[in-house]
C-alpha positions as CSV (number, residue, x, y, z in Angstrom):
1,M,41.8,-17.9,-76.5
2,S,39.4,-17.7,-79.4
3,S,37.7,-14.4,-80.0
4,H,34.4,-16.3,-80.1
5,Q,35.0,-17.8,-76.7
6,V,32.8,-16.2,-74.0
7,T,34.6,-15.5,-70.8
8,K,32.8,-15.8,-67.5
9,R,32.7,-12.7,-65.4
10,R,32.1,-12.4,-61.8
11,P,28.8,-10.7,-60.8
12,Y,29.1,-7.1,-59.7
13,T,27.5,-5.6,-56.7
14,H,25.6,-2.2,-56.7
15,S,28.8,-0.4,-55.7
16,G,30.7,-1.7,-58.7
17,M,33.0,-4.1,-56.8
18,I,33.3,-7.7,-57.8
19,E,31.3,-10.0,-55.5
20,R,33.2,-13.0,-54.3
21,T,31.4,-16.3,-54.5
22,G,33.9,-18.6,-52.7
23,P,33.1,-21.1,-49.9
24,G,33.4,-18.4,-47.3
25,R,30.8,-16.2,-48.9
26,I,28.4,-19.2,-49.3
27,I,28.8,-20.1,-45.6
28,F,28.3,-16.5,-44.6
29,N,25.1,-16.2,-46.7
30,I,23.7,-19.5,-45.2
31,L,24.4,-18.3,-41.6
32,N,23.1,-14.8,-42.4
33,Y,19.8,-16.0,-43.9
34,G,19.4,-18.6,-41.2
35,F,19.9,-16.1,-38.5
36,M,17.4,-13.6,-40.1
37,I,14.8,-16.4,-40.6
38,L,15.2,-17.4,-36.9
39,F,15.0,-13.8,-35.8
40,A,11.8,-13.3,-37.9
41,V,10.2,-16.4,-36.3
42,V,11.1,-15.2,-32.8
43,C,9.4,-11.9,-33.5
44,I,6.4,-13.3,-35.2
45,A,5.7,-16.2,-32.9
46,P,4.3,-14.2,-29.9
47,M,1.9,-12.3,-32.2
48,W,0.9,-15.5,-33.9
49,H,0.3,-17.2,-30.5
50,V,-2.0,-14.3,-29.5
51,L,-3.9,-14.5,-32.8
52,M,-4.5,-18.3,-32.5
53,A,-5.4,-18.0,-28.8
54,S,-8.0,-15.2,-29.6
55,I,-10.0,-17.6,-31.8
56,S,-9.6,-20.7,-29.6
57,D,-12.1,-22.4,-27.3
58,P,-11.9,-20.4,-24.0
59,R,-12.3,-23.5,-21.8
60,M,-9.5,-25.4,-23.5
61,L,-7.4,-22.2,-23.5
62,L,-7.2,-22.3,-19.7
63,T,-5.4,-25.6,-19.8
64,S,-3.1,-25.0,-22.7
65,T,0.7,-24.4,-22.3
66,G,3.4,-23.2,-24.7
67,I,3.0,-21.4,-28.0
68,L,-0.1,-22.1,-30.0
69,W,0.6,-22.7,-33.7
70,K,-3.1,-23.4,-34.4
71,P,-6.4,-22.8,-32.7
72,I,-7.3,-25.3,-30.0
73,G,-10.8,-26.6,-29.8
74,E,-13.6,-25.1,-31.9
75,I,-12.8,-21.8,-33.6
76,T,-14.9,-19.0,-32.0
77,L,-15.2,-15.3,-32.4
78,K,-17.0,-14.9,-29.1
79,G,-14.1,-12.9,-27.6
80,Y,-14.1,-10.4,-30.5
81,Q,-17.9,-10.0,-30.1
82,L,-17.5,-9.2,-26.4
83,V,-14.7,-6.7,-27.1
84,L,-16.3,-4.9,-30.1
85,Q,-19.6,-4.6,-28.3
86,N,-18.1,-2.9,-25.3
87,K,-18.6,0.8,-25.2
88,S,-15.3,1.5,-23.4
89,I,-13.3,-0.1,-26.2
90,L,-15.2,1.7,-28.9
91,L,-14.8,5.0,-27.0
92,G,-11.1,4.3,-26.7
93,Y,-10.8,3.6,-30.4
94,G,-12.5,6.9,-31.2
95,N,-10.3,8.9,-28.9
96,T,-7.1,7.3,-30.1
97,I,-8.0,7.8,-33.8
98,F,-8.7,11.5,-33.0
99,Y,-5.4,11.9,-31.1
100,V,-3.5,10.1,-33.9
101,L,-5.0,12.3,-36.6
102,W,-4.4,15.4,-34.6
103,S,-0.7,14.5,-34.1
104,A,-0.1,13.3,-37.6
105,V,-1.8,16.2,-39.4
106,V,-1.5,19.2,-37.1
107,G,1.7,18.2,-35.4
108,T,3.5,17.4,-38.7
109,F,2.3,20.7,-40.2
110,C,3.6,22.7,-37.2
111,T,6.9,20.7,-37.3
112,M,7.4,21.4,-41.0
113,V,6.7,25.1,-40.6
114,S,8.9,25.4,-37.6
115,G,11.7,23.5,-39.3
116,F,11.5,25.7,-42.3
117,L,11.7,28.8,-40.1
118,C,14.7,27.6,-38.2
119,S,16.5,26.8,-41.5
120,R,16.2,30.3,-42.9
121,K,19.6,32.1,-42.9
122,D,17.9,35.5,-43.0
123,F,16.0,34.8,-39.8
124,K,18.1,36.3,-37.0
125,L,16.6,34.2,-34.2
126,A,17.1,30.9,-36.1
127,G,20.3,30.0,-34.2
128,P,19.1,30.8,-30.7
129,L,15.7,29.2,-31.3
130,T,17.4,26.0,-32.5
131,M,19.7,25.9,-29.4
132,F,16.6,26.4,-27.2
133,I,14.9,23.5,-28.9
134,M,17.9,21.3,-28.6
135,F,18.1,22.2,-24.9
136,T,14.6,20.8,-24.3
137,M,15.8,17.5,-25.8
138,M,18.4,17.0,-23.0
139,F,16.6,18.6,-20.0
140,S,13.1,18.7,-18.8
141,G,11.2,20.0,-15.7
142,G,10.2,16.6,-14.5
143,L,6.8,15.0,-13.8
144,I,5.8,17.0,-10.7
145,P,6.6,20.5,-12.0
146,T,4.9,19.6,-15.3
147,Y,1.8,18.3,-13.5
148,M,1.7,21.5,-11.4
149,V,1.9,23.7,-14.6
150,Y,-0.9,21.7,-16.3
151,R,-3.0,21.9,-13.2
152,N,-2.6,25.7,-12.9
153,L,-3.5,26.0,-16.6
154,G,-6.7,23.9,-16.0
155,L,-5.6,21.1,-18.3
156,I,-6.1,18.2,-15.8
157,N,-9.0,16.0,-16.8
158,N,-9.1,18.0,-20.0
159,R,-8.7,16.5,-23.5
160,L,-6.3,19.4,-24.4
161,V,-3.6,18.0,-22.1
162,L,-3.0,15.3,-24.6
163,M,-3.3,17.5,-27.6
164,I,-1.3,20.7,-27.0
165,P,1.8,19.9,-24.9
166,G,2.9,17.0,-27.1
167,L,1.9,18.5,-30.4
168,M,5.6,19.0,-31.6
169,N,8.6,16.9,-31.0
170,A,12.0,18.6,-30.8
171,F,13.8,15.7,-32.6
172,Y,11.4,15.8,-35.5
173,L,11.9,19.6,-35.7
174,I,15.7,19.3,-35.9
175,M,15.3,16.6,-38.5
176,M,13.1,18.8,-40.7
177,K,15.5,21.7,-40.2
178,S,18.4,19.5,-41.4
179,A,16.4,18.3,-44.4
180,F,15.6,21.9,-45.5
181,N,19.3,22.9,-45.0
182,Q,20.5,20.1,-47.3
183,L,18.3,21.1,-50.2
184,D,19.9,23.0,-53.1
185,S,19.4,26.7,-52.7
186,G,18.7,26.9,-56.4
187,Y,15.1,25.7,-55.9
188,E,14.3,28.6,-53.6
189,E,16.2,31.1,-55.7
190,S,14.3,30.0,-58.9
191,A,11.0,30.3,-57.0
192,K,11.8,33.8,-55.8
193,L,12.7,34.9,-59.4
194,D,9.2,33.8,-60.4
195,G,7.7,35.9,-57.6
196,A,6.9,33.2,-55.1
197,G,6.6,34.2,-51.5
198,P,7.8,32.2,-48.4
199,L,4.6,30.2,-48.0
200,T,4.5,29.3,-51.7
201,I,8.2,28.3,-51.6
202,L,7.5,26.1,-48.5
203,F,4.4,24.3,-49.6
204,R,4.8,24.1,-53.4
205,V,8.5,23.9,-53.9
206,L,10.3,22.5,-50.8
207,A,7.7,20.4,-49.1
208,P,7.5,17.9,-52.0
209,L,11.3,17.5,-51.9
210,V,11.2,16.4,-48.2
211,K,8.2,14.2,-48.4
212,A,10.2,11.2,-47.3
213,N,11.0,13.0,-44.0
214,L,7.4,14.0,-43.6
215,A,6.3,10.4,-44.1
216,V,8.8,9.3,-41.4
217,I,7.5,11.9,-39.0
218,I,3.9,11.0,-39.7
219,M,4.6,7.3,-39.1
220,F,6.6,7.8,-35.9
221,S,3.9,10.2,-34.6
222,V,1.2,7.6,-35.4
223,I,3.1,4.8,-33.6
224,M,3.9,6.9,-30.6
225,T,0.4,8.3,-30.2
226,W,-1.3,5.0,-30.8
227,N,0.8,3.3,-28.1
228,S,0.7,6.1,-25.6
229,W,-1.1,5.6,-22.3
230,Y,1.1,7.0,-19.6
231,P,0.2,10.7,-20.0
232,A,-3.5,9.9,-20.0
233,S,-3.1,7.9,-16.8
234,I,-1.5,10.8,-15.1
235,Y,-3.4,13.8,-16.4
236,L,-6.9,12.2,-17.1
237,P,-7.5,10.1,-13.9
238,A,-11.2,11.1,-13.6
239,A,-12.0,11.6,-17.3
240,R,-12.6,8.1,-18.8
241,E,-14.5,9.7,-21.7
242,Y,-11.1,11.1,-22.9
243,W,-9.1,7.9,-22.3
244,P,-7.2,6.5,-25.3
245,L,-7.5,2.8,-26.3
246,Q,-4.2,1.8,-24.8
247,L,-5.3,2.9,-21.3
248,F,-8.4,0.8,-21.5
249,M,-6.2,-2.1,-22.7
250,R,-3.9,-1.6,-19.8
251,E,-6.9,-1.8,-17.5
252,V,-7.7,-5.2,-19.0
253,L,-4.2,-6.7,-19.5
254,I,-2.1,-5.4,-16.6
255,Q,-4.7,-4.6,-14.0
256,N,-6.5,-7.9,-14.9
257,D,-9.8,-6.1,-14.9
258,T,-12.2,-7.6,-17.5
259,T,-15.4,-6.8,-15.6
260,K,-16.2,-3.7,-17.7
261,I,-16.0,-5.8,-20.9
262,L,-17.7,-8.9,-19.4
263,S,-20.7,-6.8,-18.3
264,G,-24.2,-8.0,-18.4
265,T,-26.5,-10.5,-16.7
266,D,-24.3,-13.5,-17.5
267,A,-21.0,-11.8,-16.6
268,A,-20.4,-13.9,-13.5
269,K,-20.9,-17.1,-15.4
270,V,-18.6,-16.4,-18.3
271,A,-15.9,-14.4,-16.5
272,D,-14.1,-17.4,-15.1
273,Y,-13.3,-19.0,-18.5
274,T,-13.6,-16.0,-20.9
275,S,-11.2,-13.6,-19.1
276,N,-8.1,-14.9,-20.9
277,L,-9.8,-15.0,-24.3
278,V,-10.9,-11.4,-23.9
279,K,-7.3,-10.4,-23.1
280,Y,-6.0,-11.9,-26.3
281,C,-8.8,-10.4,-28.4
282,V,-8.1,-6.9,-26.9
283,T,-4.5,-7.2,-27.8
284,I,-5.3,-8.1,-31.4
285,V,-7.9,-5.3,-31.7
286,G,-5.5,-2.7,-30.3
287,T,-2.5,-3.6,-32.4
288,L,-4.0,-4.7,-35.7
289,P,-4.3,-1.2,-37.3
290,L,-0.6,-0.5,-36.8
291,L,0.4,-3.9,-38.1
292,C,-1.7,-3.3,-41.3
293,A,-0.4,0.3,-41.8
294,Y,3.3,-0.3,-41.1
295,P,4.3,-2.1,-44.3
296,F,3.0,0.7,-46.5
297,A,5.2,3.3,-44.8
298,Q,8.3,1.1,-44.2
299,K,10.0,2.1,-47.5
300,Y,10.2,5.8,-46.3
301,F,12.1,5.0,-43.1
302,V,15.7,4.6,-44.3
303,T,15.3,7.3,-46.9
304,G,13.7,9.8,-44.6
305,V,16.1,9.3,-41.7
306,T,19.3,9.4,-43.8
307,L,18.1,12.5,-45.7
308,G,17.7,14.4,-42.5
309,G,21.0,13.2,-40.9
310,V,23.6,12.8,-43.7
311,K,25.3,15.7,-45.5
312,G,26.3,15.4,-49.0
C-alpha cells in the first residue's frame, strides 16, 4: 500500500469503541428511529387534538369524531374568552402560582439545608435522622389519622394545609444528602482554611456544585404542585378561595360542571353547544405553562438524577 494512500477508518463512538455500520446496524437504526417517531406521534396526538378542538366551531365540534388534525369550522377563541374571564379560573391560577413558588423556593431551600445537615460527618444525629426520614418514605399514618391531626391543628379549610405538611419531600432530601456526600472534601477543607463558616460553605461553595440536583428538585416540585388537586379536595372542601387551578379544572372536566364558567344572562343558551369547547380550553390553559417550561429544564434531569444516585 502506498504511503500516500488514505485508509478509511470506521467511525468511533463516544466510548472509543468502533461503531459497526453493517446491515444489522442499519436495520436497527431504522426500526429504532421509526419506533421513536411513532411513540412521539402517539404522545403528541392527544394534546394536538385538544388544541385543535379548543379553537374549532363549538357546534361542529359536537358532531365530530376521531382525532382532529386541524380546526373544524371557523376558528374561534370564544372558549378562551369564557375561560379567561371567569373569576374561578383566575383565582385558581393565582393560588397555584403561589403554591408553586412556595414549594419551589422555600421547599427547595429547606431541602438543601436539611440534606447538607444530614451529610455532615461531625453531626452525631445525622445517621438516626436519615433513618427516620427514610422510614417516612415507606410508612405513613394514612388518610384518616392525617386528617384528624390536621383538624386538631386547625388546618382544615386553611391555606397552610397545602403549604406546611408537604413543604419537604423525603426522596429529594435523600438525593441532596447523596449529592453532598459525593463532593470532594477538598472544597470544604479549602473553604475552612480561608475562614468560611458552615453557611458560607453551603451557599457559596457547595450549592453551586449541586445546581443540577437543585434544578431537578425545583422542576419536580413545580410539576407535582401544579398538578396537585387531591389534598385540596380533602382538606379545603369549604374554602374555594384557596383552591388550586387543578381542582377547578376537575370540577369542569370530571364532574362535568361548566355552569360556573358559563355564567351570565345567556348561559342557558350557549351551555348546550359550548360546554365541550370550554373543557378543551380549560385543559390547554391549565397545562400550557408546564409545556412551555419543561424544555428549558429537561437538560438537568439526567445529570441531576445520576449525580445524586451514582457513586464514583
